PyMOL Python script that loads the backbone (N, CA, C, O; Angstrom):
from pymol import cmd

cmd.read_pdbstr("""\
ATOM      1  N   MET A   1      -3.450   6.849 -28.814  1.00  0.00           N
ATOM      2  CA  MET A   1      -4.824   7.306 -28.343  1.00  0.00           C
ATOM      3  C   MET A   1      -4.388   5.911 -27.199  1.00  0.00           C
ATOM      4  O   MET A   1      -5.002   6.042 -26.140  1.00  0.00           O
ATOM      5  N   ASN A   2      -3.916   5.261 -27.214  1.00  0.00           N
ATOM      6  CA  ASN A   2      -3.453   4.329 -26.292  1.00  0.00           C
ATOM      7  C   ASN A   2      -2.616   5.392 -24.920  1.00  0.00           C
ATOM      8  O   ASN A   2      -3.070   5.867 -23.880  1.00  0.00           O
ATOM      9  N   SER A   3      -1.806   5.419 -25.291  1.00  0.00           N
ATOM     10  CA  SER A   3      -0.535   5.627 -25.247  1.00  0.00           C
ATOM     11  C   SER A   3      -1.358   7.139 -24.180  1.00  0.00           C
ATOM     12  O   SER A   3      -1.216   7.147 -22.957  1.00  0.00           O
ATOM     13  N   LYS A   4      -1.739   7.678 -24.530  1.00  0.00           N
ATOM     14  CA  LYS A   4      -2.682   8.825 -23.663  1.00  0.00           C
ATOM     15  C   LYS A   4      -3.328   8.571 -22.694  1.00  0.00           C
ATOM     16  O   LYS A   4      -3.188   9.292 -21.706  1.00  0.00           O
ATOM     17  N   VAL A   5      -4.382   7.295 -22.660  1.00  0.00           N
ATOM     18  CA  VAL A   5      -5.020   7.005 -21.725  1.00  0.00           C
ATOM     19  C   VAL A   5      -4.493   6.641 -20.989  1.00  0.00           C
ATOM     20  O   VAL A   5      -4.785   7.207 -19.936  1.00  0.00           O
ATOM     21  N   THR A   6      -3.037   5.182 -20.778  1.00  0.00           N
ATOM     22  CA  THR A   6      -2.085   4.897 -20.684  1.00  0.00           C
ATOM     23  C   THR A   6      -1.464   6.060 -19.968  1.00  0.00           C
ATOM     24  O   THR A   6      -1.437   5.779 -18.769  1.00  0.00           O
ATOM     25  N   ARG A   7      -0.962   7.230 -20.190  1.00  0.00           N
ATOM     26  CA  ARG A   7      -0.254   8.261 -19.707  1.00  0.00           C
ATOM     27  C   ARG A   7      -1.698   8.800 -18.387  1.00  0.00           C
ATOM     28  O   ARG A   7      -1.537   8.325 -17.263  1.00  0.00           O
ATOM     29  N   GLU A   8      -2.759   9.568 -18.557  1.00  0.00           N
ATOM     30  CA  GLU A   8      -3.842   9.590 -18.001  1.00  0.00           C
ATOM     31  C   GLU A   8      -3.876   8.680 -16.352  1.00  0.00           C
ATOM     32  O   GLU A   8      -3.828   9.020 -15.170  1.00  0.00           O
ATOM     33  N   VAL A   9      -3.988   7.374 -17.115  1.00  0.00           N
ATOM     34  CA  VAL A   9      -3.933   6.867 -15.546  1.00  0.00           C
ATOM     35  C   VAL A   9      -2.970   6.422 -14.593  1.00  0.00           C
ATOM     36  O   VAL A   9      -3.114   6.039 -13.432  1.00  0.00           O
ATOM     37  N   ASP A  10      -1.685   6.581 -15.508  1.00  0.00           N
ATOM     38  CA  ASP A  10      -0.304   6.557 -14.281  1.00  0.00           C
ATOM     39  C   ASP A  10      -0.778   8.130 -13.824  1.00  0.00           C
ATOM     40  O   ASP A  10      -1.311   8.121 -12.714  1.00  0.00           O
ATOM     41  N   MET A  11      -0.724   8.980 -14.220  1.00  0.00           N
ATOM     42  CA  MET A  11      -0.873  10.844 -13.212  1.00  0.00           C
ATOM     43  C   MET A  11      -2.223  10.807 -12.641  1.00  0.00           C
ATOM     44  O   MET A  11      -2.361  11.759 -11.874  1.00  0.00           O
ATOM     45  N   ALA A  12      -3.275  10.074 -12.720  1.00  0.00           N
ATOM     46  CA  ALA A  12      -3.898   9.481 -11.820  1.00  0.00           C
ATOM     47  C   ALA A  12      -3.811   8.376 -10.409  1.00  0.00           C
ATOM     48  O   ALA A  12      -4.540   8.400  -9.418  1.00  0.00           O
ATOM     49  N   ASP A  13      -2.924   7.643 -10.639  1.00  0.00           N
ATOM     50  CA  ASP A  13      -2.046   6.563 -10.245  1.00  0.00           C
ATOM     51  C   ASP A  13      -1.295   7.587  -9.105  1.00  0.00           C
ATOM     52  O   ASP A  13      -1.699   7.545  -7.943  1.00  0.00           O
ATOM     53  N   GLU A  14      -0.536   8.218  -9.365  1.00  0.00           N
ATOM     54  CA  GLU A  14       0.933   9.177  -9.018  1.00  0.00           C
ATOM     55  C   GLU A  14      -0.039  10.137  -8.240  1.00  0.00           C
ATOM     56  O   GLU A  14       0.361  10.320  -7.091  1.00  0.00           O
ATOM     57  N   ARG A  15      -1.105  10.745  -8.517  1.00  0.00           N
ATOM     58  CA  ARG A  15      -1.342  11.722  -7.627  1.00  0.00           C
ATOM     59  C   ARG A  15      -2.298  10.729  -6.401  1.00  0.00           C
ATOM     60  O   ARG A  15      -2.453  11.091  -5.234  1.00  0.00           O
ATOM     61  N   GLY A  16      -2.662   9.892  -6.784  1.00  0.00           N
ATOM     62  CA  GLY A  16      -3.356   9.248  -5.454  1.00  0.00           C
ATOM     63  C   GLY A  16      -2.268   8.584  -4.418  1.00  0.00           C
ATOM     64  O   GLY A  16      -2.361   8.507  -3.193  1.00  0.00           O
ATOM     65  N   PHE A  17      -1.359   8.192  -5.152  1.00  0.00           N
ATOM     66  CA  PHE A  17      -0.047   8.006  -4.209  1.00  0.00           C
ATOM     67  C   PHE A  17       0.436   8.773  -3.232  1.00  0.00           C
ATOM     68  O   PHE A  17       0.714   8.460  -2.075  1.00  0.00           O
ATOM     69  N   ARG A  18       0.555  10.296  -4.042  1.00  0.00           N
ATOM     70  CA  ARG A  18       0.789  11.312  -3.513  1.00  0.00           C
ATOM     71  C   ARG A  18       0.010  11.513  -2.553  1.00  0.00           C
ATOM     72  O   ARG A  18       0.525  11.682  -1.448  1.00  0.00           O
ATOM     73  N   LYS A  19      -1.185  11.549  -2.658  1.00  0.00           N
ATOM     74  CA  LYS A  19      -2.739  11.914  -1.126  1.00  0.00           C
ATOM     75  C   LYS A  19      -2.392  10.820  -0.442  1.00  0.00           C
ATOM     76  O   LYS A  19      -3.101  10.794   0.564  1.00  0.00           O
ATOM     77  N   LEU A  20      -1.630   9.853  -0.467  1.00  0.00           N
ATOM     78  CA  LEU A  20      -1.748   8.429   0.086  1.00  0.00           C
ATOM     79  C   LEU A  20      -0.688   8.539   0.920  1.00  0.00           C
ATOM     80  O   LEU A  20      -0.789   8.102   2.067  1.00  0.00           O
ATOM     81  N   ILE A  21       0.567   9.176   0.447  1.00  0.00           N
ATOM     82  CA  ILE A  21       2.019   9.855   1.226  1.00  0.00           C
ATOM     83  C   ILE A  21       1.775  10.767   2.120  1.00  0.00           C
ATOM     84  O   ILE A  21       2.565  10.787   3.064  1.00  0.00           O
ATOM     85  N   LEU A  22       0.597  11.829   2.121  1.00  0.00           N
ATOM     86  CA  LEU A  22       0.025  13.184   2.861  1.00  0.00           C
ATOM     87  C   LEU A  22      -0.628  12.356   4.208  1.00  0.00           C
ATOM     88  O   LEU A  22      -0.484  12.678   5.388  1.00  0.00           O
ATOM     89  N   LEU A  23      -1.147  11.564   3.839  1.00  0.00           N
ATOM     90  CA  LEU A  23      -2.313  11.460   4.464  1.00  0.00           C
ATOM     91  C   LEU A  23      -1.583   9.868   5.594  1.00  0.00           C
ATOM     92  O   LEU A  23      -2.226   9.209   6.411  1.00  0.00           O
ATOM     93  N   CYS A  24      -0.476   9.738   5.299  1.00  0.00           N
ATOM     94  CA  CYS A  24       0.500   9.255   6.060  1.00  0.00           C
ATOM     95  C   CYS A  24       1.248   9.724   6.870  1.00  0.00           C
ATOM     96  O   CYS A  24       1.724   9.368   7.948  1.00  0.00           O
ATOM     97  N   ILE A  25       1.301  10.554   6.247  1.00  0.00           N
ATOM     98  CA  ILE A  25       2.518  11.868   6.983  1.00  0.00           C
ATOM     99  C   ILE A  25       1.513  12.426   8.083  1.00  0.00           C
ATOM    100  O   ILE A  25       1.992  12.537   9.211  1.00  0.00           O
ATOM    101  N   ALA A  26       0.579  12.683   7.958  1.00  0.00           N
ATOM    102  CA  ALA A  26      -0.388  13.298   9.002  1.00  0.00           C
ATOM    103  C   ALA A  26      -0.337  12.495  10.215  1.00  0.00           C
ATOM    104  O   ALA A  26      -0.140  12.917  11.354  1.00  0.00           O
ATOM    105  N   GLY A  27      -0.527  11.348   9.866  1.00  0.00           N
ATOM    106  CA  GLY A  27      -1.363   9.959  11.129  1.00  0.00           C
ATOM    107  C   GLY A  27       0.142  10.185  11.530  1.00  0.00           C
ATOM    108  O   GLY A  27       0.213  10.319  12.751  1.00  0.00           O
ATOM    109  N   LEU A  28       1.548  10.287  10.826  1.00  0.00           N
ATOM    110  CA  LEU A  28       2.253   9.910  11.904  1.00  0.00           C
ATOM    111  C   LEU A  28       2.945  11.523  12.495  1.00  0.00           C
ATOM    112  O   LEU A  28       4.007  11.660  13.103  1.00  0.00           O
ATOM    113  N   VAL A  29       2.145  12.419  12.165  1.00  0.00           N
ATOM    114  CA  VAL A  29       2.351  13.869  12.822  1.00  0.00           C
ATOM    115  C   VAL A  29       1.275  13.528  14.340  1.00  0.00           C
ATOM    116  O   VAL A  29       1.721  13.526  15.488  1.00  0.00           O
ATOM    117  N   ALA A  30       0.177  13.327  14.058  1.00  0.00           N
ATOM    118  CA  ALA A  30      -1.361  13.053  14.679  1.00  0.00           C
ATOM    119  C   ALA A  30      -0.752  12.080  15.353  1.00  0.00           C
ATOM    120  O   ALA A  30      -1.472  11.858  16.327  1.00  0.00           O
ATOM    121  N   GLY A  31       0.323  11.264  15.380  1.00  0.00           N
ATOM    122  CA  GLY A  31       0.531  10.349  16.324  1.00  0.00           C
ATOM    123  C   GLY A  31       1.720  10.824  17.631  1.00  0.00           C
ATOM    124  O   GLY A  31       1.979  10.344  18.735  1.00  0.00           O
ATOM    125  N   LEU A  32       2.308  12.146  16.755  1.00  0.00           N
ATOM    126  CA  LEU A  32       3.427  12.198  17.691  1.00  0.00           C
ATOM    127  C   LEU A  32       2.888  13.665  18.813  1.00  0.00           C
ATOM    128  O   LEU A  32       3.013  14.000  19.990  1.00  0.00           O
ATOM    129  N   VAL A  33       2.165  14.251  17.381  1.00  0.00           N
ATOM    130  CA  VAL A  33       1.507  15.447  18.377  1.00  0.00           C
ATOM    131  C   VAL A  33       0.554  14.382  20.028  1.00  0.00           C
ATOM    132  O   VAL A  33       1.018  14.532  21.158  1.00  0.00           O
ATOM    133  N   VAL A  34      -0.220  13.801  19.878  1.00  0.00           N
ATOM    134  CA  VAL A  34      -0.657  12.965  21.129  1.00  0.00           C
ATOM    135  C   VAL A  34       0.347  12.411  22.062  1.00  0.00           C
ATOM    136  O   VAL A  34       0.247  12.449  23.288  1.00  0.00           O
ATOM    137  N   THR A  35       1.440  11.830  21.312  1.00  0.00           N
ATOM    138  CA  THR A  35       2.591  11.448  22.327  1.00  0.00           C
ATOM    139  C   THR A  35       2.895  12.434  22.854  1.00  0.00           C
ATOM    140  O   THR A  35       2.551  12.411  24.035  1.00  0.00           O
ATOM    141  N   PHE A  36       3.370  13.298  22.577  1.00  0.00           N
ATOM    142  CA  PHE A  36       4.036  15.070  23.332  1.00  0.00           C
ATOM    143  C   PHE A  36       3.077  15.267  24.339  1.00  0.00           C
ATOM    144  O   PHE A  36       3.404  15.461  25.509  1.00  0.00           O
ATOM    145  N   ILE A  37       1.836  15.227  23.928  1.00  0.00           N
ATOM    146  CA  ILE A  37       0.823  15.696  24.637  1.00  0.00           C
ATOM    147  C   ILE A  37       0.622  15.020  25.935  1.00  0.00           C
ATOM    148  O   ILE A  37       0.567  15.557  27.041  1.00  0.00           O
ATOM    149  N   LEU A  38       0.506  13.612  25.607  1.00  0.00           N
ATOM    150  CA  LEU A  38       0.297  12.755  26.998  1.00  0.00           C
ATOM    151  C   LEU A  38       1.636  12.337  27.862  1.00  0.00           C
ATOM    152  O   LEU A  38       1.777  11.748  28.934  1.00  0.00           O
ATOM    153  N   ARG A  39       2.663  12.977  26.799  1.00  0.00           N
ATOM    154  CA  ARG A  39       3.865  12.331  28.232  1.00  0.00           C
ATOM    155  C   ARG A  39       3.866  13.797  28.411  1.00  0.00           C
ATOM    156  O   ARG A  39       5.055  13.765  28.094  1.00  0.00           O
ATOM    157  N   ALA A  40       3.635  15.142  28.637  1.00  0.00           N
ATOM    158  CA  ALA A  40       3.993  15.989  29.119  1.00  0.00           C
ATOM    159  C   ALA A  40       2.557  16.213  30.508  1.00  0.00           C
ATOM    160  O   ALA A  40       2.625  16.958  31.486  1.00  0.00           O
ATOM    161  N   ILE A  41       1.616  15.473  30.195  1.00  0.00           N
ATOM    162  CA  ILE A  41       0.388  15.180  31.472  1.00  0.00           C
ATOM    163  C   ILE A  41       1.025  14.251  32.382  1.00  0.00           C
ATOM    164  O   ILE A  41       1.406  14.436  33.537  1.00  0.00           O
ATOM    165  N   PHE A  42       1.078  13.075  31.550  1.00  0.00           N
ATOM    166  CA  PHE A  42       1.754  11.759  32.203  1.00  0.00           C
ATOM    167  C   PHE A  42       3.131  11.327  32.211  1.00  0.00           C
ATOM    168  O   PHE A  42       3.446  10.246  31.713  1.00  0.00           O
ATOM    169  N   PRO A  43       3.850  11.991  32.668  1.00  0.00           N
ATOM    170  CA  PRO A  43       5.826  11.690  32.922  1.00  0.00           C
ATOM    171  C   PRO A  43       5.840  10.959  33.259  1.00  0.00           C
ATOM    172  O   PRO A  43       6.817  10.431  32.729  1.00  0.00           O
ATOM    173  N   GLU A  44       5.219   9.945  34.238  1.00  0.00           N
ATOM    174  CA  GLU A  44       5.668   8.524  34.721  1.00  0.00           C
ATOM    175  C   GLU A  44       4.977   7.036  33.979  1.00  0.00           C
ATOM    176  O   GLU A  44       5.362   5.881  34.163  1.00  0.00           O
ATOM    177  N   ALA A  45       4.169   7.380  33.354  1.00  0.00           N
ATOM    178  CA  ALA A  45       3.354   6.198  32.355  1.00  0.00           C
ATOM    179  C   ALA A  45       3.710   5.929  30.911  1.00  0.00           C
ATOM    180  O   ALA A  45       2.905   6.151  30.007  1.00  0.00           O
ATOM    181  N   GLU A  46       4.952   5.439  30.696  1.00  0.00           N
ATOM    182  CA  GLU A  46       5.743   5.657  29.438  1.00  0.00           C
ATOM    183  C   GLU A  46       5.032   5.028  28.644  1.00  0.00           C
ATOM    184  O   GLU A  46       4.743   5.731  27.675  1.00  0.00           O
ATOM    185  N   ILE A  47       4.381   3.468  28.582  1.00  0.00           N
ATOM    186  CA  ILE A  47       3.551   2.595  28.001  1.00  0.00           C
ATOM    187  C   ILE A  47       2.165   3.055  27.385  1.00  0.00           C
ATOM    188  O   ILE A  47       1.631   2.416  26.478  1.00  0.00           O
ATOM    189  N   LEU A  48       1.528   4.380  28.016  1.00  0.00           N
ATOM    190  CA  LEU A  48       0.479   5.148  27.749  1.00  0.00           C
ATOM    191  C   LEU A  48       0.813   5.854  26.688  1.00  0.00           C
ATOM    192  O   LEU A  48      -0.038   5.806  25.799  1.00  0.00           O
ATOM    193  N   TYR A  49       1.502   6.327  26.518  1.00  0.00           N
ATOM    194  CA  TYR A  49       1.780   7.794  24.964  1.00  0.00           C
ATOM    195  C   TYR A  49       2.382   7.402  24.032  1.00  0.00           C
ATOM    196  O   TYR A  49       2.459   8.052  22.989  1.00  0.00           O
ATOM    197  N   MET A  50       3.166   5.786  24.278  1.00  0.00           N
ATOM    198  CA  MET A  50       3.826   5.296  23.257  1.00  0.00           C
ATOM    199  C   MET A  50       2.538   4.156  22.386  1.00  0.00           C
ATOM    200  O   MET A  50       2.626   3.899  21.185  1.00  0.00           O
ATOM    201  N   THR A  51       1.468   3.631  23.248  1.00  0.00           N
ATOM    202  CA  THR A  51       0.163   3.248  22.750  1.00  0.00           C
ATOM    203  C   THR A  51      -0.638   3.759  22.149  1.00  0.00           C
ATOM    204  O   THR A  51      -1.162   3.383  21.101  1.00  0.00           O
ATOM    205  N   ALA A  52      -0.935   5.261  23.136  1.00  0.00           N
ATOM    206  CA  ALA A  52      -1.669   6.208  22.268  1.00  0.00           C
ATOM    207  C   ALA A  52      -1.303   6.832  20.796  1.00  0.00           C
ATOM    208  O   ALA A  52      -2.073   6.979  19.847  1.00  0.00           O
ATOM    209  N   GLY A  53      -0.198   7.091  20.856  1.00  0.00           N
ATOM    210  CA  GLY A  53       0.352   7.469  19.269  1.00  0.00           C
ATOM    211  C   GLY A  53       0.591   6.447  18.481  1.00  0.00           C
ATOM    212  O   GLY A  53       0.431   6.559  17.266  1.00  0.00           O
ATOM    213  N   ALA A  54       0.970   5.404  18.997  1.00  0.00           N
ATOM    214  CA  ALA A  54       0.980   4.220  17.826  1.00  0.00           C
ATOM    215  C   ALA A  54      -0.354   4.015  17.163  1.00  0.00           C
ATOM    216  O   ALA A  54      -0.531   3.741  15.976  1.00  0.00           O
ATOM    217  N   ALA A  55      -1.248   4.182  18.071  1.00  0.00           N
ATOM    218  CA  ALA A  55      -2.976   3.519  17.908  1.00  0.00           C
ATOM    219  C   ALA A  55      -3.683   5.063  16.968  1.00  0.00           C
ATOM    220  O   ALA A  55      -4.635   4.930  16.199  1.00  0.00           O
ATOM    221  N   VAL A  56      -2.995   6.468  17.230  1.00  0.00           N
ATOM    222  CA  VAL A  56      -3.701   7.693  16.346  1.00  0.00           C
ATOM    223  C   VAL A  56      -2.893   6.921  14.928  1.00  0.00           C
ATOM    224  O   VAL A  56      -3.375   6.366  13.940  1.00  0.00           O
ATOM    225  N   THR A  57      -1.928   7.094  15.212  1.00  0.00           N
ATOM    226  CA  THR A  57      -0.959   6.547  13.685  1.00  0.00           C
ATOM    227  C   THR A  57      -1.826   5.817  13.197  1.00  0.00           C
ATOM    228  O   THR A  57      -2.468   5.993  12.162  1.00  0.00           O
ATOM    229  N   ALA A  58      -1.892   4.589  14.263  1.00  0.00           N
ATOM    230  CA  ALA A  58      -3.063   3.015  12.321  1.00  0.00           C
ATOM    231  C   ALA A  58      -3.915   3.768  12.191  1.00  0.00           C
ATOM    232  O   ALA A  58      -3.925   4.365  11.114  1.00  0.00           O
ATOM    233  N   VAL A  59      -4.848   4.043  13.050  1.00  0.00           N
ATOM    234  CA  VAL A  59      -6.326   4.832  12.571  1.00  0.00           C
ATOM    235  C   VAL A  59      -6.561   5.852  11.534  1.00  0.00           C
ATOM    236  O   VAL A  59      -7.502   5.997  10.753  1.00  0.00           O
ATOM    237  N   VAL A  60      -5.224   6.679  11.760  1.00  0.00           N
ATOM    238  CA  VAL A  60      -5.128   8.003  10.568  1.00  0.00           C
ATOM    239  C   VAL A  60      -4.225   7.135   9.254  1.00  0.00           C
ATOM    240  O   VAL A  60      -4.282   7.549   8.096  1.00  0.00           O
ATOM    241  N   ALA A  61      -3.836   6.543   9.438  1.00  0.00           N
ATOM    242  CA  ALA A  61      -2.952   5.922   8.440  1.00  0.00           C
ATOM    243  C   ALA A  61      -3.245   4.851   7.489  1.00  0.00           C
ATOM    244  O   ALA A  61      -3.161   4.929   6.263  1.00  0.00           O
ATOM    245  N   VAL A  62      -3.632   3.748   8.255  1.00  0.00           N
ATOM    246  CA  VAL A  62      -3.967   2.475   7.550  1.00  0.00           C
ATOM    247  C   VAL A  62      -5.223   2.343   6.691  1.00  0.00           C
ATOM    248  O   VAL A  62      -5.370   1.503   5.804  1.00  0.00           O
ATOM    249  N   PRO A  63      -6.100   3.259   7.051  1.00  0.00           N
ATOM    250  CA  PRO A  63      -7.506   2.921   6.232  1.00  0.00           C
ATOM    251  C   PRO A  63      -7.032   3.351   4.944  1.00  0.00           C
ATOM    252  O   PRO A  63      -7.280   2.510   4.080  1.00  0.00           O
ATOM    253  N   PRO A  64      -6.425   4.390   4.513  1.00  0.00           N
ATOM    254  CA  PRO A  64      -6.125   5.005   3.707  1.00  0.00           C
ATOM    255  C   PRO A  64      -5.464   3.766   2.683  1.00  0.00           C
ATOM    256  O   PRO A  64      -6.103   3.307   1.737  1.00  0.00           O
ATOM    257  N   LEU A  65      -4.257   3.374   3.002  1.00  0.00           N
ATOM    258  CA  LEU A  65      -3.331   2.040   2.743  1.00  0.00           C
ATOM    259  C   LEU A  65      -4.131   0.899   2.213  1.00  0.00           C
ATOM    260  O   LEU A  65      -4.004   0.316   1.137  1.00  0.00           O
ATOM    261  N   ALA A  66      -4.772   0.746   2.942  1.00  0.00           N
ATOM    262  CA  ALA A  66      -5.479  -0.728   2.400  1.00  0.00           C
ATOM    263  C   ALA A  66      -6.438  -0.173   1.740  1.00  0.00           C
ATOM    264  O   ALA A  66      -7.157  -1.028   1.223  1.00  0.00           O
ATOM    265  N   ARG A  67      -6.738   0.807   1.548  1.00  0.00           N
ATOM    266  CA  ARG A  67      -8.309   1.145  -0.036  1.00  0.00           C
ATOM    267  C   ARG A  67      -7.148   1.486  -1.177  1.00  0.00           C
ATOM    268  O   ARG A  67      -7.475   1.117  -2.305  1.00  0.00           O
ATOM    269  N   TYR A  68      -5.873   2.115  -1.077  1.00  0.00           N
ATOM    270  CA  TYR A  68      -4.940   2.533  -2.491  1.00  0.00           C
ATOM    271  C   TYR A  68      -4.688   0.698  -2.682  1.00  0.00           C
ATOM    272  O   TYR A  68      -4.920   0.424  -3.860  1.00  0.00           O
ATOM    273  N   PHE A  69      -4.322  -0.480  -1.937  1.00  0.00           N
ATOM    274  CA  PHE A  69      -3.725  -1.173  -2.135  1.00  0.00           C
ATOM    275  C   PHE A  69      -4.822  -2.070  -2.803  1.00  0.00           C
ATOM    276  O   PHE A  69      -4.552  -3.018  -3.541  1.00  0.00           O
ATOM    277  N   GLN A  70      -5.960  -1.710  -2.502  1.00  0.00           N
ATOM    278  CA  GLN A  70      -6.762  -2.761  -2.599  1.00  0.00           C
ATOM    279  C   GLN A  70      -7.251  -2.312  -4.167  1.00  0.00           C
ATOM    280  O   GLN A  70      -7.475  -3.256  -4.925  1.00  0.00           O
ATOM    281  N   LYS A  71      -7.396  -1.223  -4.592  1.00  0.00           N
ATOM    282  CA  LYS A  71      -7.545  -0.782  -5.861  1.00  0.00           C
ATOM    283  C   LYS A  71      -6.755  -1.189  -6.619  1.00  0.00           C
ATOM    284  O   LYS A  71      -7.130  -1.619  -7.710  1.00  0.00           O
ATOM    285  N   ARG A  72      -5.490  -1.174  -6.279  1.00  0.00           N
ATOM    286  CA  ARG A  72      -4.078  -1.393  -6.926  1.00  0.00           C
ATOM    287  C   ARG A  72      -4.296  -3.082  -7.609  1.00  0.00           C
ATOM    288  O   ARG A  72      -3.969  -3.362  -8.762  1.00  0.00           O
ATOM    289  N   MET A  73      -4.882  -4.038  -6.669  1.00  0.00           N
ATOM    290  CA  MET A  73      -5.200  -5.098  -7.194  1.00  0.00           C
ATOM    291  C   MET A  73      -5.725  -5.776  -7.598  1.00  0.00           C
ATOM    292  O   MET A  73      -5.203  -6.835  -7.947  1.00  0.00           O
TER     293      MET A  73
END
""", "prot")
cmd.dss("prot")
cmd.show_as("cartoon", "prot")
cmd.util.cbc("prot")
cmd.orient("prot")
């Protein structure tokens, strides 16, 4: 009984971790898309598209990371 409960918890953690990784990848892709769009519109303003891409990545990826590790602690 105890090993079954442990196995179910491990599988739930694995699913949560997979979901977390997918959200982080989505954040990176969204950041890259914003970076390329801004680079096409404003080719002379290098810091603008780099900052915007990093900001989008952080906004999409950091909250799920924080929630996941907060649950794990």
